[in-house]
C-alpha positions in Angstrom: -9.3 -44.1 -134.9 -7.8 -47.0 -136.8 -8.0 -49.3 -133.7 -11.6 -48.3 -133.1 -12.5 -49.0 -136.7 -10.7 -52.3 -136.5 -12.5 -53.3 -133.3 -15.9 -52.3 -134.7 -15.2 -54.4 -137.8 -14.1 -57.4 -135.8 -17.1 -57.2 -133.5 -19.5 -56.9 -136.5 -17.8 -59.9 -138.2 -18.0 -62.0 -135.1 -21.7 -61.1 -134.8 -22.4 -61.9 -138.4 -20.5 -65.2 -138.3 -22.3 -66.1 -135.0 -25.7 -65.3 -136.5 -25.1 -67.2 -139.7 -23.2 -70.2 -138.2 -25.0 -73.5 -138.3 -24.7 -75.7 -135.2 -23.8 -78.8 -137.2 -20.7 -77.2 -138.7 -18.9 -75.1 -136.1 -16.0 -72.9 -137.0 -12.5 -74.4 -136.6 -11.9 -72.6 -133.3 -15.3 -71.8 -131.9 -18.5 -73.5 -130.8 -22.0 -72.3 -130.3 -24.1 -73.1 -127.2 -27.8 -72.3 -127.0 -28.9 -70.6 -123.8 -32.0 -71.2 -121.8 -34.0 -68.5 -120.0 -34.1 -69.9 -116.4 -36.5 -67.1 -115.6 -33.7 -64.6 -115.9 -32.0 -66.1 -112.8 -28.6 -64.4 -112.9 -26.9 -66.7 -110.5 -24.5 -69.4 -111.6 -26.2 -72.4 -109.9 -27.3 -74.2 -113.1 -23.9 -75.8 -113.8 -25.3 -79.2 -112.9 -27.8 -79.4 -115.7 -25.2 -78.7 -118.4 -27.3 -76.2 -120.3 -25.5 -73.2 -121.6 -26.7 -69.9 -120.2 -25.7 -66.3 -120.7 -27.5 -63.4 -119.0 -26.8 -59.8 -118.1 -28.5 -56.6 -117.2 -27.9 -53.8 -119.7 -28.5 -50.3 -118.4 -31.1 -51.8 -115.9 -32.8 -54.2 -118.3 -32.4 -57.9 -117.9 -31.3 -59.6 -121.2 -30.9 -63.3 -122.0 -28.2 -63.9 -124.6 -27.2 -66.8 -126.8 -23.6 -67.7 -125.8 -20.5 -69.0 -127.5 -16.8 -69.1 -127.0 -13.7 -69.0 -129.0 -10.2 -70.0 -127.8 -7.3 -68.6 -129.8 -4.3 -70.9 -128.9 -1.7 -68.6 -130.5 -2.7 -65.8 -128.2 -3.9 -67.9 -125.2 -7.1 -65.8 -125.4 -10.6 -67.0 -124.4 -13.3 -64.8 -125.9 -16.9 -65.4 -124.6 -19.6 -63.9 -126.8 -23.2 -63.3 -126.0 -25.8 -62.2 -128.7 -29.3 -61.0 -128.0 -31.2 -59.1 -130.8 -29.0 -56.3 -131.8 -26.6 -56.6 -128.8 -23.3 -58.4 -128.9 -21.1 -58.7 -125.8 -17.5 -59.9 -126.0 -15.5 -60.8 -122.9 -11.8 -61.5 -123.6 -9.6 -63.2 -121.0 -6.0 -63.2 -122.1 -4.9 -65.8 -119.5 -8.0 -67.9 -118.7 -8.0 -69.6 -115.4 -10.4 -69.9 -112.4 -10.3 -66.5 -110.7 -11.0 -62.9 -111.4 -9.4 -60.5 -113.9 -9.9 -56.8 -114.5 -11.5 -55.9 -117.8 -9.6 -52.8 -119.0 -8.3 -51.3 -122.2 -8.2 -53.3 -125.5 -5.1 -51.4 -126.6 -3.1 -52.3 -123.5 -3.2 -56.0 -124.3 -5.2 -56.7 -121.2 -8.4 -58.6 -120.7 -11.2 -56.4 -121.9 -15.0 -56.2 -122.7 -17.0 -54.7 -125.5 -20.7 -54.4 -126.2 -22.1 -53.4 -129.6 -25.6 -52.4 -130.6 -25.6 -53.5 -134.2 -28.9 -51.8 -135.3 -27.3 -48.3 -134.8 -23.6 -49.1 -135.0 -22.9 -48.1 -131.4 -19.9 -49.6 -129.7 -18.7 -49.3 -126.1 -15.4 -50.6 -124.7 -13.8 -50.9 -121.3 -10.8 -48.6 -121.0 -8.5 -47.2 -118.3 -11.5 -45.2 -116.7 -14.3 -47.6 -117.5 -13.4 -51.1 -116.2 -15.1 -54.2 -115.0 -14.5 -57.7 -113.6 -14.6 -61.1 -115.2 -14.6 -64.1 -112.8 -14.2 -67.6 -114.2 -15.8 -69.9 -111.6 -15.0 -72.9 -113.8 -12.6 -73.2 -116.6 -11.8 -76.7 -118.0 -9.4 -76.8 -121.0 -10.0 -80.6 -121.3 -13.7 -80.4 -121.7 -13.5 -76.9 -123.2 -16.1 -75.4 -121.0 -16.3 -72.2 -118.9 -18.7 -70.6 -116.5 -18.5 -67.3 -114.6 -19.7 -63.9 -113.8 -19.0 -60.4 -115.1 -19.9 -56.7 -114.9 -18.4 -53.7 -116.6 -18.9 -50.1 -117.6 -18.1 -49.3 -121.3 -17.2 -46.0 -122.9 -18.7 -45.2 -126.3 -16.1 -45.5 -129.0 -18.4 -45.5 -132.1 -20.0 -43.5 -133.6 -19.0 -40.7 -131.2 -16.1 -41.4 -128.8 -17.0 -40.5 -125.2 -20.6 -39.5 -126.0 -22.1 -42.1 -123.6 -21.4 -45.0 -121.2 -23.2 -48.3 -120.8 -23.5 -50.4 -117.6 -23.5 -54.1 -117.7 -24.3 -55.7 -114.3 -25.4 -59.1 -112.9 -23.7 -60.9 -115.9 -23.3 -64.6 -115.7 -22.7 -67.5 -118.1 -22.6 -71.2 -117.5 -21.4 -74.2 -119.5 -20.2 -72.2 -122.5 -18.2 -74.5 -124.8 -15.7 -74.1 -127.6 -13.9 -76.4 -130.1 
């Protein structure tokens, strides 16, 4: 219960800081990139135009997100965040490099994913039974940019653990940057 409460608090704080952050003064370890719609094209072929994009299908509905990333050097963790209305998706890669990782349990110190719906305080996480995949197609530590694809199934952890699941499919992000 304490871990769930802590995760919920962290996701809400990330969402609040993301919404209130001004582009001219990025946080010390994160940067915000504005997304473009690209007609909800979920493929990753827009790397050449250097516009940041973040899209996913949430329970069958295509959603365009505003994307950002944070790199925590002490942990070696890259967290890619997408925000759209009341939704916040976090994708955490504990050893970022080009290739695929399994998104699993937050408590096992593995790469993981969460999605929150802030207007009703719902939170879903990947876990041992509800997993996903994050593929970094580009990762450049020098230019601090990443692009990739993702999908995952999340298990509700708040307000009622196990009450529902959520499916995130056809996820992609391109040219997401960090400081």
